[in-house]
N, C-alpha and C positions, 0 to 999 in steps of 0.2 A: 484548307479543306475543312468544311463544317460537318460535324457529326452530331446527330440528334440523340438526346437521351432516350427517346422513345423510338429507337430504330426498328423495333418489331412492329410498330404501327404505321409504317411508311405507306402502305397501300390501302389504308382505311380512309374512306371519304365520308362526307356528311351523312348519306343515307345509312351507312353501316353504324356510325356513331349513334344516330337516332334509334336504330333498331336495338342496339345494345342497351341504351338508356331505357327503352320501353320494356325490355325483358327484365332488367333490374327493378323497374317500377312494379311490374306484375309480381315478381317473386317476393319483394319485401314490403310493398304497399306504400301509399303516399305518406302515412303517418310515421313510419319507421325510416323512411329514406333520409331525412335530415339527420337523424341520430346516427345512421349508418355512415354517412359522409363525415360527420363530426368525429366519430371514433376513428375513421380511416385517416383523417387529418392528424389526429393526436398520435396515432401509431407511426405515421411518417415522421412527425416531429421528434418523437422519442428515438426512432431509429437513427435520424440524423444526429441527434445529441450524443447517442452512444457511439456512433461512428467517429464523431469529432473528439470525444473523450479518449477513445482508443488511439486516434492519431496523435493527440498531444502526449499521451503516455509513451508511445513509441518514440516520438521526437525527443522527449526529455531523457529517455533511456539512452538514446543514441548520443545525445549531447553530453551526458555525464561522463565522468572519468571512466576509463576502461578498467582500472583496478579499484576495488573498493578501498576506502580509507581504513587502515588498520590502526587500532589503538596500541600504543607502545606501553609495555609494562615497565615500571621503574626497575632499575638494577638493584639486586639484593645488596644489603649492606655487607661490607667486608668485615669479618670478625677475625681478629688476630689470634692465632693459636698460642696458648700459653703453655709453658713447660710445667711439669708437676711441682717444681719448687715455687714458681710464681703463683700457682693457683692456691697454695696453702695460705690460709688466713690465720694470723696469730690469734690464739684463743685468749680471750680476756676472762679474768676471773670475775664471775658475777657473784654477788652475795647470795648465800643460800638462806632462804627465809626460814627454813626449819632448824638451822643451826642456832645455838645459844648465842645471845648477844655477848660481846666482849665486855669483861668487867675491868674496871680501872682501879 
């Protein structure tokens, strides 16, 4: 079964098309008519481009994974708990600069 993109124009014959063209010519004038059709063509081109861009975006979204990829955080380092005795650091005797030097 063949369906036309211009289904709403099925009953328009040549005389009706000529009448519509003459009305457009009278409304816009002969000088502005090429500019009008040029801008109309650009509009249709932009519309088709936007439609195809949206289609590709939808297709890529459907093709991608259902779940987003999650970044894994590294495991925190395990620190061994020390007892109170292990945590004591032996104190070293540091020389006191204010003390008098030893005499021999």
